[in-house]
C-alpha positions in Angstrom: -0.2 0.0 0.1 2.8 2.2 0.4 4.0 2.0 -3.2 0.7 3.6 -4.4 1.3 7.2 -3.7 4.5 6.9 -5.6 2.8 5.4 -8.6 0.5 8.6 -8.8 3.1 10.7 -8.1 5.1 9.3 -11.0 2.4 9.8 -13.2 1.6 12.7 -12.9 5.0 13.7 -13.5 4.8 12.0 -16.9 1.3 13.5 -17.9 2.8 16.9 -17.0 6.0 16.5 -19.2 3.9 14.2 -22.2 1.9 17.7 -21.8 4.6 20.0 -22.4 6.3 18.1 -24.9 2.9 18.4 -27.0 2.6 22.4 -26.2 6.1 22.8 -27.4 5.6 20.7 -30.2 2.1 22.6 -31.2 4.2 26.2 -30.5 6.9 24.9 -33.0 5.0 24.2 -35.5 2.7 27.3 -35.2 5.7 29.8 -35.6 7.3 27.7 -38.4 3.7 27.7 -40.2 3.8 31.7 -39.3 6.7 32.0 -41.0 5.3 30.1 -44.1 2.3 32.4 -44.6 5.1 35.8 -43.8 7.3 34.3 -46.7 4.0 33.5 -48.9 2.9 37.2 -48.2 6.2 38.7 -48.7 6.4 36.6 -51.8 2.8 38.1 -53.8 3.7 42.1 -51.9 6.5 41.7 -54.1 5.3 40.4 -57.4 1.7 42.9 -57.2 4.0 45.8 -56.5 6.7 44.7 -60.2 3.2 44.2 -61.6 1.8 47.6 -60.2 5.2 49.6 -61.2 4.8 47.8 -64.9 8.4 46.8 -65.2 8.6 44.7 -68.2 8.8 41.1 -68.4 11.6 39.2 -70.2 9.0 38.3 -73.2 8.6 41.6 -73.7 11.5 42.5 -75.4 11.7 46.2 -74.7 12.8 47.4 -78.0 10.0 49.8 -78.1 11.5 51.5 -75.6 15.1 52.1 -76.9 15.4 54.5 -79.5 18.6 56.9 -79.1 18.9 59.9 -77.1 19.9 61.6 -80.2 18.5 60.8 -83.3 21.8 62.1 -85.5 20.3 64.1 -89.1 17.7 63.1 -91.6 19.2 60.3 -94.0 20.9 61.5 -97.5 18.9 61.9 -99.9 15.4 62.6 -98.4 13.7 66.3 -99.4 12.4 68.8 -97.9 8.7 70.2 -97.3 8.3 73.1 -99.3 5.4 74.3 -97.6 4.4 72.3 -94.0 1.9 72.9 -91.7 4.5 72.9 -89.4 7.5 74.4 -90.6 10.8 74.4 -88.7 10.9 75.9 -85.0 7.0 75.3 -84.5 5.7 74.5 -81.1 4.0 71.2 -81.2 2.3 68.4 -79.1 2.7 64.6 -79.6 -0.1 62.7 -80.1 1.4 59.6 -80.9 2.7 56.7 -78.5 5.7 55.1 -80.1 7.0 55.3 -76.9 6.4 55.5 -73.2 6.3 59.1 -72.0 5.4 60.2 -76.2 2.3 60.9 -75.8 0.8 64.5 -74.4 4.6 65.6 -74.5 5.9 69.5 -75.5 7.9 69.4 -79.0 9.8 71.5 -81.7 9.8 70.5 -85.0 13.5 70.3 -86.4 12.5 68.9 -90.1 10.0 68.6 -92.2 10.1 65.9 -95.1 8.3 64.7 -98.1 8.5 61.3 -98.2 6.9 57.8 -97.4 7.1 56.6 -94.3 6.3 53.1 -93.5 5.3 50.7 -90.5 7.2 47.6 -90.4 7.5 44.3 -89.1 11.3 43.2 -88.4 13.2 41.0 -86.7 16.1 42.6 -84.9 20.1 41.2 -86.0 20.3 41.2 -82.5 18.2 38.0 -81.4 15.9 40.5 -79.9 11.9 39.3 -80.2 10.0 40.4 -83.6 8.9 43.6 -83.8 5.8 44.1 -85.0 3.8 47.6 -86.8 7.3 49.9 -85.5 6.8 53.6 -86.8 8.4 54.9 -88.6 10.8 54.4 -91.5 11.1 56.4 -94.2 11.3 55.1 -97.9 15.7 56.9 -98.1 16.2 54.4 -95.0 14.9 50.6 -97.0 17.5 49.4 -98.7 17.3 49.5 -102.6 13.7 50.9 -102.1 13.5 53.9 -105.1 11.0 56.2 -105.6 7.7 54.5 -105.8 5.7 53.9 -102.9 5.8 50.1 -102.0 3.2 48.0 -101.6 2.3 46.5 -98.0 4.3 43.1 -97.4 6.6 43.9 -99.3 10.3 42.6 -98.0 12.9 45.0 -96.8 16.1 45.6 -95.4 16.2 48.6 -92.7 19.1 50.8 -93.3 17.8 53.3 -90.2 19.6 52.7 -86.8 17.1 54.2 -84.7 17.6 51.1 -82.3 19.5 48.7 -81.7 19.3 45.3 -84.1 17.1 47.5 -86.4 19.9 48.6 -89.0 20.7 45.7 -91.3 17.1 44.1 -89.6 14.8 42.2 -92.6 11.2 42.6 -92.2 7.9 43.7 -94.7 6.1 46.6 -94.8 3.3 46.8 -92.5 1.3 50.0 -93.6 2.1 53.4 -95.3 1.7 56.9 -95.3 2.2 60.0 -97.8 2.0 62.7 -95.1 4.3 65.4 -94.3 7.1 63.3 -91.8 9.0 65.2 -89.1 11.8 65.6 -87.2 10.7 66.6 -84.0 12.8 67.6 -80.3 10.8 66.4 -77.5 10.6 66.0 -73.6 9.5 63.5 -71.6 9.9 61.4 -68.6 12.6 63.9 -67.4 14.5 63.4 -70.5 15.3 65.3 -73.7 15.3 63.3 -77.3 16.4 65.5 -79.8 16.0 64.7 -83.7 13.7 62.3 -83.2 12.8 60.3 -86.2 9.6 59.9 -86.8 6.1 61.7 -86.3 3.6 62.2 -88.9 1.4 65.0 -89.7 -1.9 63.5 -88.0 0.2 62.3 -84.7 1.2 65.8 -83.3 -1.4 69.1 -82.7 -0.3 72.9 -82.8 0.7 73.7 -78.6 -1.9 76.3 -77.2 
């Protein structure tokens, strides 16, 4: 009979130890699960932030935003327009959206020309993704184009170097226009673009 209290005491100790162990395991599991939840939330937040900021993905290539800051002189052989709607020096507002920040930007006309402007599809020579409906490349920037307007679908070799991978690229004509073609200086997103090629007449309006 003297052994009974000792056995009960031992059982009490064993139960207490087991409960402590279970509580510890539960706390550890809860902490681990909380860490995983926090990490998942952080990753989701970062992905959402990246999407909201408009950062281009690798698949987008980014060629449409890589025009040189200075476009250089007009190509040889191009003819100046005699009486353009917007003479050199005219202050205009751009309505084209060829590049980010262009639409609505103030600009100054630095050249006006009579030629044919083409929207082209081409594969860059630097291994970048295909560029579609690039605006604009003029007649004088296409290899062996002659003086006649080219039909849509015509295969061409581009001699312009507006962007990396453009010079020497092959492609096709997507569309064309005989509107007066302008070269402009403009400001967008804190940067000044000079001799930007090209903007056609319907893509600008008087600044007022």
